BATILUM-43402 format. One record per residue: residue number from 1; residue in one letter; x, y, z of N, C-alpha, C in turn. Coordinates in nm, 2 decimals. Atoms other than C-alpha are relative to their C-alpha. Example, Ala and Ser with C-alpha at 12.3 -4.5 7.8 and 13.67 -1.06 7.14 Angstrom:
BATILUM-43402
  num  residu     n_X     n_Y     n_Z    ca_X    ca_Y    ca_Z     c_X     c_Y     c_Z
    1       A    0.09   -0.12    0.00    1.23   -0.45    0.78    0.09    0.12    0.00
    2       S   -0.09   -0.11    0.00    1.37   -0.11    0.71   -0.08    0.11    0.08
***
This chain:
BATILUM-43402
  num  residu     n_X     n_Y     n_Z    ca_X    ca_Y    ca_Z     c_X     c_Y     c_Z
    1       M   -0.04    0.00   -0.18   -5.59   -1.42   -2.74    0.17    0.07    0.01
    2       D   -0.17   -0.06    0.06   -5.22   -1.32   -2.85   -0.03    0.13    0.02
    3       A    0.02   -0.15   -0.03   -5.32   -0.96   -2.82   -0.01    0.04    0.13
    4       Q    0.06   -0.02   -0.16   -5.53   -0.96   -2.48    0.23   -0.08    0.09
    5       V   -0.14    0.01   -0.11   -5.19   -1.14   -2.34    0.10    0.11   -0.04
    6       H   -0.13   -0.10    0.08   -4.92   -0.85   -2.52   -0.07    0.10    0.11
    7       I    0.04   -0.09   -0.07   -5.17   -0.62   -2.37   -0.01    0.01    0.19
    8       T   -0.07    0.02   -0.16   -5.18   -0.74   -2.00    0.11   -0.02    0.04
    9       A   -0.17    0.00   -0.09   -4.78   -0.82   -1.99    0.00    0.13   -0.01
   10       K   -0.07   -0.08    0.00   -4.74   -0.51   -2.08   -0.01    0.11    0.08
   11       R   -0.01   -0.07   -0.08   -4.95   -0.31   -1.86    0.07   -0.05    0.14
   12       D   -0.05    0.03   -0.11   -4.78   -0.56   -1.60    0.10    0.08    0.05
   13       A   -0.16   -0.11   -0.02   -4.48   -0.39   -1.69   -0.02    0.09    0.01
   14       D    0.01   -0.16   -0.04   -4.58   -0.05   -1.66   -0.01   -0.01    0.17
   15       D    0.07   -0.04   -0.19   -4.74   -0.12   -1.29    0.13   -0.02    0.03
   16       F   -0.11    0.03   -0.11   -4.40   -0.26   -1.17    0.18    0.02   -0.03
   17       S   -0.07   -0.13    0.06   -4.16   -0.01   -1.37    0.03    0.08    0.17
   18       P   -0.05   -0.07   -0.04   -4.14    0.20   -1.13    0.04   -0.08    0.20
   19       F    0.00    0.11   -0.06   -4.15   -0.07   -0.82    0.20   -0.08    0.00
   20       Q   -0.09    0.05    0.07   -3.78   -0.17   -1.00    0.06    0.14    0.01
   21       H   -0.09   -0.12    0.00   -3.65    0.16   -1.01    0.07    0.06    0.20
   22       F    0.01   -0.02   -0.18   -3.73    0.13   -0.57    0.08   -0.05    0.02
   23       R   -0.15    0.16   -0.10   -3.53   -0.18   -0.49    0.10    0.06    0.00
   24       V   -0.19    0.06    0.02   -3.22   -0.19   -0.65    0.07    0.17    0.10
   25       P   -0.11   -0.13   -0.13   -3.06    0.15   -0.42   -0.05   -0.04    0.07
   26       C    0.03    0.06   -0.13   -3.28    0.08   -0.14    0.06   -0.14    0.04
   27       L   -0.13    0.09   -0.04   -3.12   -0.26   -0.14    0.12    0.01   -0.01
   28       S   -0.17    0.00   -0.05   -2.74   -0.16   -0.19   -0.02    0.07    0.08
   29       Q   -0.04   -0.07   -0.12   -2.80    0.11    0.05   -0.06   -0.09    0.15
   30       T    0.04    0.09   -0.12   -2.96   -0.13    0.32    0.16   -0.14    0.03
   31       V   -0.07    0.07    0.00   -2.66   -0.37    0.20    0.12    0.05    0.00
   32       L   -0.12   -0.09    0.01   -2.40   -0.12    0.19    0.02    0.05    0.22
   33       V   -0.01   -0.06   -0.18   -2.54    0.01    0.62    0.04   -0.12    0.00
   34       G   -0.04    0.12   -0.08   -2.53   -0.33    0.70    0.14   -0.05    0.01
   35       L   -0.17    0.05   -0.03   -2.16   -0.43    0.58    0.05    0.17    0.07
   36       L   -0.09   -0.09   -0.07   -2.06   -0.09    0.76   -0.08    0.02    0.17
   37       N    0.04    0.07   -0.18   -2.27   -0.21    1.12    0.06   -0.10    0.05
   38       A   -0.05    0.18   -0.06   -2.10   -0.56    1.10    0.16    0.05    0.04
   39       K   -0.17   -0.02   -0.01   -1.78   -0.36    1.06    0.08    0.04    0.12
   40       S   -0.02   -0.09   -0.11   -1.83   -0.13    1.33   -0.03   -0.06    0.13
   41       M    0.02    0.17   -0.11   -1.93   -0.47    1.54    0.14   -0.07    0.01
   42       A   -0.14    0.11    0.04   -1.58   -0.64    1.43    0.07    0.12    0.12
   43       D   -0.11   -0.10   -0.03   -1.37   -0.29    1.51   -0.05   -0.02    0.18
   44       E   -0.02   -0.05   -0.14   -1.56   -0.24    1.86    0.04   -0.17    0.11
   45       H   -0.07    0.17   -0.08   -1.52   -0.66    1.95    0.16    0.08    0.00
   46       E   -0.20    0.06   -0.02   -1.12   -0.61    1.90    0.02    0.13    0.06
   47       A   -0.07   -0.07   -0.12   -1.12   -0.30    2.12   -0.03   -0.02    0.07
   48       H    0.07    0.11   -0.13   -1.32   -0.48    2.37    0.07   -0.09    0.02
   49       L   -0.15    0.06    0.05   -1.01   -0.76    2.29    0.05    0.04    0.09
   50       E   -0.11   -0.10    0.00   -0.75   -0.51    2.30    0.01    0.08    0.19
   51       H    0.01   -0.06   -0.22   -0.88   -0.34    2.74    0.00   -0.10    0.03
   52       I   -0.03    0.13   -0.12   -0.93   -0.70    2.84    0.20   -0.03    0.01
   53       K   -0.07    0.08   -0.03   -0.63   -0.82    2.76    0.15    0.11    0.10
   54       H   -0.05   -0.07   -0.06   -0.45   -0.47    2.86    0.05    0.01    0.18
   55       E    0.04   -0.08   -0.18   -0.64   -0.48    3.24    0.09   -0.11   -0.01
   56       N   -0.06    0.11   -0.02   -0.44   -0.87    3.24    0.10   -0.03   -0.07
   57       G   -0.20   -0.04    0.03   -0.06   -0.75    3.14    0.02   -0.09   -0.14
   58       G   -0.01    0.03    0.18   -0.13   -0.84    2.72   -0.02   -0.17   -0.03
   59       D    0.02    0.10   -0.01   -0.27   -1.20    2.80   -0.15   -0.01    0.01
   60       L    0.10    0.05   -0.03   -0.63   -1.34    2.75    0.00   -0.10    0.14
   61       P    0.02    0.14   -0.09   -0.76   -1.48    3.07   -0.07   -0.08   -0.01
   62       P    0.04    0.15    0.02   -0.85   -1.83    3.05   -0.15   -0.01   -0.04
   63       R    0.17    0.02    0.03   -1.25   -1.91    2.92   -0.02   -0.12    0.07
   64       I   -0.01    0.08   -0.17   -1.41   -2.03    3.27   -0.17   -0.08   -0.14
   65       K    0.12    0.06    0.04   -1.60   -2.35    3.13   -0.11   -0.05    0.06
   66       Y    0.08    0.00   -0.10   -1.96   -2.36    3.26   -0.07   -0.14   -0.06
   67       P    0.03    0.12    0.03   -2.15   -2.67    3.31   -0.11    0.01   -0.07
   68       C    0.12   -0.01    0.12   -2.41   -2.70    3.01   -0.13   -0.10    0.08
   69       K    0.08   -0.05   -0.07   -2.76   -2.64    3.17   -0.12   -0.01   -0.10
   70       L    0.11   -0.02    0.17   -3.08   -2.66    2.89   -0.12    0.05    0.04
   71       P    0.12   -0.01   -0.08   -3.36   -2.48    2.99   -0.13   -0.08   -0.03
   72       F    0.09    0.07    0.09   -3.60   -2.73    2.88    0.05   -0.09    0.02
   73       S    0.05    0.09    0.03   -3.71   -3.06    2.89    0.06   -0.06   -0.12
   74       L   -0.04    0.08    0.12   -3.56   -3.31    2.63   -0.16   -0.14   -0.05
   75       S    0.02    0.15    0.04   -3.78   -3.61    2.49    0.05    0.00   -0.06
   76       T    0.01    0.11    0.06   -3.79   -3.86    2.29    0.05    0.07   -0.14
   77       S    0.05   -0.06    0.11   -3.93   -3.67    1.99    0.04    0.16   -0.02
   78       S   -0.06   -0.12    0.02   -3.71   -3.34    2.03    0.06    0.03   -0.13
   79       L   -0.03   -0.02    0.11   -3.56   -3.21    1.76    0.15    0.06    0.07
   80       F   -0.12    0.03   -0.16   -3.24   -3.14    2.07   -0.02   -0.14    0.02
   81       E    0.00    0.17   -0.06   -3.21   -3.50    2.11    0.14    0.05   -0.04
   82       R   -0.13    0.09   -0.05   -2.86   -3.52    2.02    0.08    0.14    0.02
   83       I   -0.12   -0.06   -0.10   -2.71   -3.23    2.24    0.08   -0.08    0.10
   84       R   -0.02    0.10   -0.14   -2.49   -3.34    2.44    0.12    0.08    0.10
   85       C   -0.06   -0.06   -0.10   -2.29   -3.13    2.71    0.12   -0.06    0.09
***
């Protein structure tokens, strides 16, 4: 029985080995691209805020507080029951 378990484990390890070599570089590249994208978006947001400040004489305009209108009716069993506007 132990020999069969050893053979099965060896076969499974051999089958998994190519995927392990593919997974690590692929995930690290995905994380790197995600970080670069997040930095790019943050830079664009900052540039947009600076543009708005420039248009308004150096200060951001006051934010408009819109009334809260929920697009659905709330029932007593709703998960969103505790939302307060």
